[in-house]
FISE-808676 format. One record per residue: residue in one letter; x, y, z of N, C-alpha, C in turn. Coordinates in steps of 0.001 Angstrom, whole numbers. Last residue first. Layout:
REC res     n_X     n_Y     n_Z    ca_X    ca_Y    ca_Z     c_X     c_Y     c_Z
REC   A       X       Y       Z       X       Y       Z       X       Y       Z
...
! end
This chain:
REC res     n_X     n_Y     n_Z    ca_X    ca_Y    ca_Z     c_X     c_Y     c_Z
REC   P  -20827   15311  -17612  -22112   15133  -17039  -22265   14427  -18370
REC   N  -18218   16868  -16654  -18328   16373  -17870  -19485   15711  -18328
REC   F  -17715   17941  -14134  -17280   18898  -14876  -17856   18341  -17042
REC   H  -18126   15665  -12727  -19122   17309  -12614  -18824   17344  -14000
REC   D  -18826   12338  -13841  -17734   13144  -13768  -18670   14755  -13602
REC   W  -19618    9187  -12131  -20626   10550  -12333  -19096   11899  -12912
REC   G  -18408    6359  -13855  -19152    6951  -12569  -19719    8624  -12931
REC   Q  -17018    5562  -16230  -16067    4985  -14829  -16770    5442  -13598
REC   T  -18075    4924  -19171  -17682    5804  -17829  -18007    5002  -16231
REC   G  -15810    2490  -21124  -17100    2747  -20740  -16700    3800  -18849
REC   A  -13932    -946  -19218  -14556       4  -20225  -16198     924  -20651
REC   Y  -11159    -154  -17312  -12739    -545  -17505  -13166    -106  -18562
REC   P   -8074   -2136  -18010   -8714    -711  -17961  -10486    -929  -18135
REC   E   -7337   -5218  -16322   -8091   -4385  -17326   -8120   -3108  -16809
REC   G   -7381   -6487  -13944   -6235   -6577  -14399   -6395   -5824  -16063
REC   D   -9806   -5933  -12497   -9139   -7717  -12905   -8552   -7206  -13858
REC   V   -9727   -3270  -13099  -10654   -3814  -12709   -9967   -5500  -13156
REC   F   -8158    -510  -12239   -8015   -1482  -13348   -8679   -2783  -12614
REC   V   -7095    3127  -12426   -7919    1992  -11941   -7925    1005  -12684
REC   G   -4144    5134  -12083   -5149    4641  -12806   -5828    3230  -11437
REC   A    -848    3780  -12620   -1534    4754  -12589   -2782    3973  -12669
REC   G    1742    2684  -10948    1489    2255  -12223     680    3896  -11618
REC   E    1984    -232   -8438    2838     347   -8843    2167     674  -10416
REC   G    -949   -1117   -6411     -60   -1299   -6907    1135     -98   -7471
REC   V   -3011   -2371   -4177   -2301   -1118   -4799   -1188   -1667   -5314
REC   L   -6130   -4360   -4705   -4755   -3882   -4289   -4542   -2623   -4420
REC   G   -9135   -5206   -3327   -8400   -4869   -4252   -7385   -4585   -3717
REC   V  -11579   -5697   -1164  -11763   -5618   -2650  -10545   -5395   -3835
REC   P  -12207   -6579    2356  -10973   -6223    1063  -11528   -6240    -486
REC   T  -14366   -4711    4090  -14362   -5832    3028  -13143   -5668    1863
REC   W  -15231   -3585    7239  -14142   -3201    6300  -13915   -4500    4871
REC   G  -16762   -4497    9601  -17437   -3632    8134  -16376   -2873    6816
REC   P  -14123   -3841   11917  -15356   -4538   11560  -16122   -4018   10521
REC   P  -10804   -3396   10262  -12043   -3035   11182  -13241   -3788   10829
REC   L   -7899   -5422    9574   -9129   -4686    8720  -10231   -4119    9998
REC   E   -4590   -5507   10404   -6322   -6134   10303   -7777   -5244    9987
REC   A   -1958   -5326    7889   -3234   -4532    8795   -4587   -5323    8821
REC   N    -889   -5739    6064    -412   -6555    7059   -1345   -5596    8289
REC   P    -346   -3562    4087    -844   -4838    3764   -1388   -6116    5134
REC   P   -2787    -418    5509    -983   -1229    4858   -1406   -3208    4854
REC   F   -4980    -488    3147   -4546     148    4791   -3867    -898    4526
REC   T   -7721    2356    1722   -6496    1505    1809   -6042    1202    3198
REC   A  -11535    2970    1347   -9763    3474    1971   -8984    2012    1580
REC   A  -14109    4062     882  -13446    3177     293  -11954    3449    1355
REC   L  -17773    4449    1735  -16320    4041    2102  -15289    3477    1668
REC   A  -20918    4554     587  -19751    4160     827  -18830    5176     986
REC   H  -22901    6784    -817  -21624    7411     159  -21175    6061     793
REC   D  -24472    6167   -3155  -24466    5183   -2038  -24058    5866    -703
REC   E  -23655    8403   -5204  -24954    8669   -4193  -25343    7300   -2864
REC   G  -23222    5745   -7945  -22981    6931   -7781  -23637    7040   -6080
REC   G  -21655    3566   -9972  -23075    3785   -8988  -22705    4528   -8124
REC   T  -19772    1690  -10867  -19844    3263  -11394  -21124    3842  -10653
REC   L  -19599   -1178   -9666  -18106    -246   -9969  -18458    1322   -9777
REC   V  -22482   -1538   -8620  -21173   -1286   -8039  -20326    -614   -8396
REC   W  -23363   -1285  -11919  -23680    -482  -10609  -23077    -576  -10033
REC   R  -21863   -3435  -12758  -21739   -2461  -13149  -22396   -1433  -12493
REC   V  -23373   -5674  -11590  -22065   -5736  -11192  -21536   -3960  -12126
REC   A  -25749   -5885  -12684  -25691   -5659  -11566  -23889   -4896  -10912
REC   D  -26926   -4305  -15437  -25547   -5397  -14307  -26125   -4476  -13586
REC   A  -30134   -4761  -17194  -28603   -4076  -16841  -27737   -5291  -15955
REC   E  -32840   -6150  -17508  -31481   -6005  -18069  -30791   -5247  -18273
REC   L  -34439   -5487  -15181  -33901   -4738  -16038  -33588   -4902  -16840
REC   A  -34345   -7879  -13771  -35600   -7414  -14366  -35509   -6144  -15314
REC   A  -32020   -8031  -13153  -32440   -9145  -14279  -34129   -8591  -14880
REC   A  -31669   -6004  -11527  -30622   -6227  -12850  -31319   -6877  -14179
REC   V  -32608   -6946   -8948  -33552   -5862  -10187  -32629   -5969  -11669
REC   E  -31272   -8874   -8592  -32880   -8989   -8975  -32944   -8043   -9581
REC   V  -28846   -8403   -8492  -29109   -8996   -8985  -30675   -8847   -9373
REC   L  -29845   -6060   -5900  -29450   -5931   -6982  -29600   -6588   -7804
REC   E  -29884   -8380   -4087  -31035   -7599   -3787  -30851   -6774   -5433
REC   R  -28057  -10446   -3626  -28700  -10815   -4470  -30326   -9146   -4991
REC   P  -25167   -7724   -3980  -25997   -8561   -3258  -27298   -9124   -3908
REC   V  -22207   -7581   -4592  -23383   -7767   -5398  -24186   -8294   -4447
REC   P  -18957   -6562   -2885  -20186   -7584   -2680  -21024   -6456   -4367
REC   L  -16281   -7629   -4792  -17508   -7047   -4719  -18445   -7199   -4357
REC   S  -14622  -10703   -5803  -14321   -9703   -4376  -15308   -8832   -4198
REC   A  -14648  -10343   -8013  -15355  -11642   -7365  -14976  -11311   -6442
REC   T  -13777   -7710   -9162  -14843   -8013   -9153  -15237   -9426   -8622
REC   R  -10469   -6445   -7897  -11099   -7609   -8220  -12573   -7876   -8219
REC   L   -9166   -3828   -9163   -9936   -4042   -8086  -10121   -5144   -8408
REC   D   -5995   -1613   -8358   -6324   -2770   -9512   -8279   -3180   -7952
REC   V   -4857    1092   -8531   -5226     585   -7798   -5962    -498   -9080
REC   R   -1744    3193   -8841   -2532    2447   -9249   -3049    1547   -7986
REC   V    -644    5902   -7052      10    4553   -7663   -1589    4090   -8795
REC   G    -613    8742   -6672     404    8267   -7231     525    7009   -7392
REC   S   -2596    9739   -5130   -1016    9125   -4385      83    8722   -5207
REC   S   -4178   11207   -6676   -3039   12032   -5290   -1962   10998   -4668
REC   E   -5214    9097   -8302   -4039    9808   -8752   -3279   11279   -7448
REC   A   -6294    7156   -6755   -4823    6502   -7223   -3728    8025   -7935
REC   V   -7996    9189   -5370   -7004    8345   -4839   -5514    7898   -5600
REC   H   -9319    9329   -7921   -9509   10511   -7153   -7546    9630   -6023
REC   G  -10011    6510   -8450   -8900    7269   -9625   -8737    8387   -8880
REC   L  -11992    5976   -6196  -10579    5296   -6525   -9810    5866   -6900
REC   D  -13878    7317   -7957  -13861    8113   -6588  -12330    7646   -5869
REC   S  -14982    5954  -10061  -14100    7183  -10575  -14020    7505   -8934
REC   L  -15051    3388   -9132  -14561    3686   -9935  -13864    4625  -10384
REC   L  -17667    3804   -7718  -16384    3626   -6802  -15257    3476   -7667
REC   G  -19117    7015   -8110  -18911    5864   -8294  -17605    5471   -8199
REC   D  -19730    9627   -5745  -19593    9530   -7873  -19509    8389   -8251
REC   S  -18972    8658   -3542  -20390    9493   -4210  -20561    9685   -5846
REC   I  -17463    7288   -1629  -18013    7093   -2924  -18950    7707   -3102
REC   D  -15321    8812     312  -16213    8670     141  -16686    8487   -1406
REC   I  -12009    8051     871  -12278    8912     626  -13704    7947     195
REC   M   -8739    7824    2366   -9780    7102    2268  -10757    7946    2006
REC   A   -5596    6165    2925   -6147    7194    2065   -7729    6618    2308
REC   T   -4244    4334    4876   -3162    5517    4445   -4302    6379    4004
REC   A   -5716    3625    8745   -5972    3678    6745   -4727    4471    6479
REC   G   -5436    2441   11367   -4260    2768   10381   -4570    3000    8551
REC   G   -7787    2429   12891   -6831    1376   12356   -6070    1168   11307
REC   R   -8198    4585   12993   -7871    4482   14018   -7245    2766   13669
REC   A   -9520    4984   10501   -8336    5801   10757   -7585    4998   11936
REC   A  -11876    3244   10499  -10254    2609    9398   -8894    3504   10157
REC   A  -12972    4479   12511  -12815    3118   12615  -11587    3184   11917
REC   P  -14063    6795   11224  -13280    6584   12299  -12593    5608   12556
REC   G  -15592    5065    9341  -14807    6158    8857  -13578    6194   10153
REC   A  -17540    3623   10713  -16125    3104    9615  -15527    4391    9414
REC   A  -19710    5138   11429  -18320    4759   12450  -17128    4150   11744
REC   Y  -21012    5627    8835  -20221    6634    9653  -19421    6639   10428
REC   P  -21794    4370    6033  -21743    3765    7188  -20481    4915    8477
REC   P  -25353    5940    4728  -23580    6202    5088  -23394    5235    5894
REC   D  -27368    5566    3263  -27227    5293    4550  -25547    4956    4493
REC   P  -29991    8019    1663  -28444    7214    1889  -28030    7137    2519
REC   V  -32196    8158     252  -32124    8231    1477  -30760    7136    1668
REC   R  -32992    7503   -2322  -33534    8844   -1873  -32735    9075    -621
REC   H  -31805    5305   -3198  -31482    6301   -3873  -31701    8041   -3204
REC   A  -32706    3219   -1251  -31539    3622   -1426  -31021    4692   -1446
REC   D  -35603    3587   -1931  -35120    4212    -680  -33813    4482    -806
REC   L  -34594    1735   -4241  -35737    3431   -4448  -35534    4454   -2878
REC   V  -34208    -550   -3358  -33211     495   -3853  -33704    1747   -4322
REC   A  -36846   -1108   -1907  -35338    -906   -1317  -34616    -121   -1726
REC   E  -38689    -992   -4216  -38752    -229   -3367  -37357     294   -2549
REC   A  -37630   -3507   -4504  -37749   -2163   -5729  -37551    -697   -4928
REC   V  -37989   -5457   -3471  -36708   -5073   -3872  -36399   -3838   -4674
REC   P  -40765   -5798   -2881  -40117   -5026   -1834  -39110   -4449   -1945
REC   S  -41973   -4009   -5928  -41958   -5465   -5213  -41227   -4848   -4257
REC   T  -43141   -2141   -7493  -43767   -2356   -6377  -43146   -3156   -6126
REC   P  -42177     402   -9854  -42297   -1443   -9385  -42461   -1169   -8390
REC   L  -44038    3067  -10820  -43274    2559  -11125  -42919    1203  -10763
REC   G  -45794    4350  -14091  -45363    3209  -12811  -44241    2616  -12606
REC   S  -46230    5125  -16587  -46048    4251  -16459  -46376    3297  -15026
REC   G  -45025    7909  -17669  -45269    7643  -16405  -46409    6500  -16269
REC   E  -43613    7091  -19844  -44264    8147  -19639  -45503    7963  -18644
REC   S  -40977    5461  -19771  -42262    5133  -20194  -43395    5965  -20004
REC   D  -39207    7660  -18925  -39005    6803  -20029  -40081    6639  -21068
REC   A  -39822    7492  -15928  -39648    8606  -16047  -40080    8681  -18218
REC   A  -38547    4394  -15694  -40326    4835  -15126  -40401    6420  -15895
REC   R  -36441    4566  -16010  -37164    4344  -17187  -38430    4595  -17034
REC   L  -35584    6299  -13811  -35257    6719  -15394  -36001    5988  -16400
REC   L  -36306    4678  -12243  -36801    5803  -11995  -36560    6211  -13405
REC   I  -34536    2501  -11900  -35892    2265  -11957  -36300    4040  -12414
REC   E  -32192    4222  -11446  -32266    3297  -13306  -33665    3032  -13219
REC   L  -32000    4804   -8596  -31914    5746  -10114  -32115    5209  -11411
REC   G  -32129    2487   -7654  -32991    3412   -7719  -33093    4668   -8843
REC   A  -29436    1803   -8979  -29973     706   -9299  -32104    1691   -8477
REC   A  -27926    3425   -7700  -27766    3758   -9089  -28806    2744   -9489
REC   A  -28322    2896   -4658  -28410    4654   -5457  -28653    4084   -6620
REC   W  -26783     528   -5123  -28114     697   -4487  -28206    1703   -4875
REC   G  -24224     804   -4755  -24773     -99   -6241  -26515     124   -6345
REC   V  -22360    -563   -2295  -22708     463   -3114  -23435    -382   -4726
REC   R  -22827     395    1363  -24049    -495     766  -23565     281    -921
REC   G  -19365    -321    3457  -21032     457    2937  -21508      19    1896
REC   A  -16329     145    2843  -17466    -136    3832  -19085     442    3485
REC   L  -13736   -1741    1462  -14843   -1105    1376  -15225    -869    2146
REC   A   -9771   -1683     780  -11561   -1956     992  -12713   -1123     898
REC   V   -6766   -2765    -724   -8229   -1232   -1067   -9937   -2399     -24
REC   V   -3910   -2782    1170   -4970   -3245     444   -6199   -2031     748
REC   D    -521   -1686    -242   -1326   -1642     691   -2585   -2289    -107
REC   A    1509   -2091   -2498     982   -3107   -2150     195   -2950    -640
REC   Q    2261    1653   -2738    2222      92   -3186    2091    -625   -1858
REC   R    -205    3679    -202     785    2917    -693     765    1659   -2026
REC   A   -1885    6053     250   -1676    4991    -165    -803    5083    -657
REC   G   -2421    8885     220   -1619    8386    1258   -1046    6867    1154
REC   S   -4155   10595    -598   -2776   11052   -1223   -1842    9851    -844
REC   R   -6354   11659     903   -6749   10574    -535   -5154   10678   -1478
REC   T   -5759   11829    4657   -6590   12322    3067   -7103   11110    1772
REC   V   -7639   11624    7394   -7190   10511    6431   -7547   11040    5054
REC   A   -6202   13871    9778   -7092   13557    8930   -6426   12647    7629
REC   A   -4359   12356   12648   -4617   13346   10967   -5316   12852   10336
REC   R   -6322   12498   16269   -5569   11884   14872   -5263   12977   13848
REC   G   -7594   13839   18064   -5953   13716   18074   -5682   13580   16980
REC   E  -10344   13723   17039   -9215   13404   18292   -8541   13044   18188
REC   L  -11636   15338   14531  -10368   13804   14198   -9699   13445   15707
REC   G  -14343   16611   14263  -13382   16380   15391  -12793   15016   14603
REC   G  -16912   18805   12267  -15857   17459   12561  -14812   17286   13923
REC   L  -19652   20187   10850  -18384   19972   11695  -18097   18938   12392
REC   V  -20849   20243    7315  -20582   19561    8949  -19508   19948    9628
REC   T  -23270   22073    6481  -22276   22128    6618  -21659   21692    8072
REC   V  -25604   22320    3511  -24961   21884    4950  -23756   22094    5168
REC   S  -28272   24537    2148  -26687   23969    2261  -26413   23917    3600
REC   L  -30864   24705    -548  -30210   23896     960  -28917   23658     993
REC   M  -33408   26790   -1706  -31892   26427   -1296  -31456   26402    -307
REC   V  -36028   27195   -3880  -35460   27431   -2635  -34402   25866   -2568
REC   V  -35750   30858   -5865  -35700   29032   -5534  -35088   28842   -3982
REC   P  -35228   33681   -5075  -36386   33161   -5168  -37030   31711   -5919
REC   A  -35152   33945    -651  -34775   34073   -2954  -35645   33877   -2940
REC   S  -34673   34918    2613  -35319   34874     936  -34942   34457     -64
REC   V  -33414   32931    4488  -33224   33754    3577  -34387   33204    2645
REC   V  -31620   31461    7275  -32942   31843    6764  -33168   32739    6087
REC   D  -28805   30016    8950  -29847   31035    8752  -30777   30839    7619
REC   G  -26970   27815   11910  -27058   28103   10206  -27835   29853   10085
REC   G  -27317   25423   14232  -27151   26892   14081  -27479   26952   12342
REC   V  -26889   23194   15275  -26589   23879   16242  -26981   25234   15672
REC   V  -28253   19684   15139  -28611   21153   14384  -27946   21880   15007
REC   G  -26194   16697   16410  -27697   18206   16426  -27332   19080   14969
REC   V  -25142   13381   16409  -25382   14797   16644  -26143   15910   16433
REC   G  -25737   10680   15753  -25130   11101   16800  -24675   12884   17537
REC   A  -26598   10138   13411  -24537   10057   13586  -24121   10829   14712
REC   R  -29039   10174   13265  -28324    9108   13607  -26947    9084   13600
REC   G  -29420   13391   13858  -29176   11731   15097  -28710   10464   14968
REC   A  -29200   13564   11393  -28366   14232   12671  -28088   13329   13689
REC   E  -31731   12730   10288  -30328   12171   10102  -29108   12518   11100
REC   A  -33272   14422   11872  -33389   12068   12085  -32035   12158   11429
REC   W  -32649   16770   11051  -32359   16039   12488  -32281   14980   12130
REC   L  -33469   16804    8684  -32142   17396    8479  -31832   16529   10274
REC   G  -36192   16035    8536  -35150   15168    7749  -33347   15779    8339
REC   D  -37224   18582    9839  -36999   16714   10762  -36532   16455    9775
REC   A  -36688   20589    8023  -35963   20688    9497  -36112   19071    9966
REC   L  -37898   19647    5951  -36844   19612    5889  -36266   19874    7466
REC   G  -40159   19969    7176  -40252   18927    6779  -39100   18795    6440
REC   E  -40261   23235    7605  -40579   22251    8466  -40325   20233    8275
REC   A  -40475   23788    4774  -39024   24408    6050  -39523   22886    7335
REC   V  -43288   22603    4518  -41601   22367    3540  -40351   22662    4440
REC   A  -44656   24153    5889  -44538   22864    5988  -43473   22167    5175
REC   A  -45077   26607    5061  -44111   26310    6317  -43759   24805    6400
REC   P  -45033   27583    2327  -45511   26600    2695  -44544   26706    4396
REC   T  -43056   30578     304  -43079   28849     446  -43778   28461    2365
REC   G  -43304   32984     -76  -44695   31678     259  -44742   30837    -409
REC   P  -40333   33849    -544  -41502   34132     201  -42809   33533    1138
REC   P  -38549   30944   -1159  -39186   32098   -1831  -40183   32667    -363
REC   C  -35452   30144     413  -36719   30294    -156  -37848   30883    -323
REC   A  -32630   29050    1645  -32844   29911    1045  -34339   29648     345
REC   L  -30909   27599    4615  -32285   27950    3906  -32760   29073    3085
REC   G  -27997   26606    5325  -28215   27582    5117  -29690   27094    4335
REC   V  -27101   24712    9030  -28048   25185    8032  -28325   26060    7567
REC   L  -24458   23240   10283  -25576   24519   10610  -25770   24169    9073
REC   L  -24463   20279   13011  -24554   20457   11421  -25111   22169   11513
REC   A  -21392   18721   14562  -22574   19610   14758  -22662   19597   13092
REC   T  -19606   16549   14438  -19929   17222   15513  -21483   17934   16274
REC   P  -18320   13444   13350  -19290   14651   13516  -19581   15633   14474
REC   A  -15111   12072   13185  -15940   11556   13874  -17364   13102   13886
REC   A  -12951   11622   10530  -13313   12107   11138  -14550   11150   12236
REC   G  -11911   10403    8496  -11753    9664    9407  -11950   10343   10959
REC   M  -12531   11255    6396  -11475   11772    6772  -11416   11409    7742
REC   A  -14956   10321    6393  -14117    9825    5090  -13158   10013    5797
REC   A  -16925   11535    7743  -15558   10618    8012  -15269    9798    7235
REC   I  -16969   13910    6470  -16089   14066    7359  -15925   12848    7654
REC   D  -19162   13370    3844  -17075   13789    3445  -16307   13730    4994
REC   A  -21086   12171    5137  -20084   11054    5121  -18678   11866    4864
REC   L  -21836   14998    6693  -21639   13868    6825  -20845   12531    6696
REC   N  -23290   15598    3376  -21692   16135    4191  -21041   14746    5428
REC   V  -25206   13649    2355  -23501   13175    2072  -22375   14387    2767
REC   A  -26572   13801    5161  -25909   12054    4514  -24422   13138    3659
REC   A  -27691   16411    4621  -27325   15788    5912  -26283   14678    5657
REC   A  -29700   15713    1917  -28607   16879    2251  -27697   16640    3451
REC   K  -31394   13829    2752  -29637   13309    1729  -29018   14332    2127
! end
């Protein structure tokens, strides 16, 4: 997960990752198996992105701390930032959203029920795995850049929240259509079991590290990208023409 969240940041600027640098701090008595497990996980995710861990540092500290820096290359292109969205652009999404939020909801419900156990259905296990191990669409970032994306961001705090950064940086309004959002059967099934709202997970759930981007109105979207809305005149993010009621995602400065 530590590797994935940083690799997604590289993809969200249209770059391809080239290497990982890792800083690990831990108490002197930390079992070697902990460090080995961390290394195995980092190498596994780095390998999925086609790169490796090339260096870093290990130091002693009172608690375990892990810091990952990802290097990447733009292949001669300019970086795709949050500030390039223009009126009439198409808003598109690549990767899954709402899955990690569903997994977190299961974990929170289990904690509130004083350890009565986690659901054991295959669907529940799938969303739990999604929360624990993100699946960012790494190749979709460079593909979007080659396809003319005007702005891009990874979904770490929630689709509404992160598109809000694009809207603010670009000085535009983003309108999403719920009918166009990917709400898979698995999320609907988990939401029904928990009496929750799968669409809310898709709109406000973070930590899936999908990618959202804006494209010129006549651009052909690259494979894997789904149109979910439009850019217009104004400010903020709207859902089906209305402001969204409730929290729009995770706020680091007001959790």
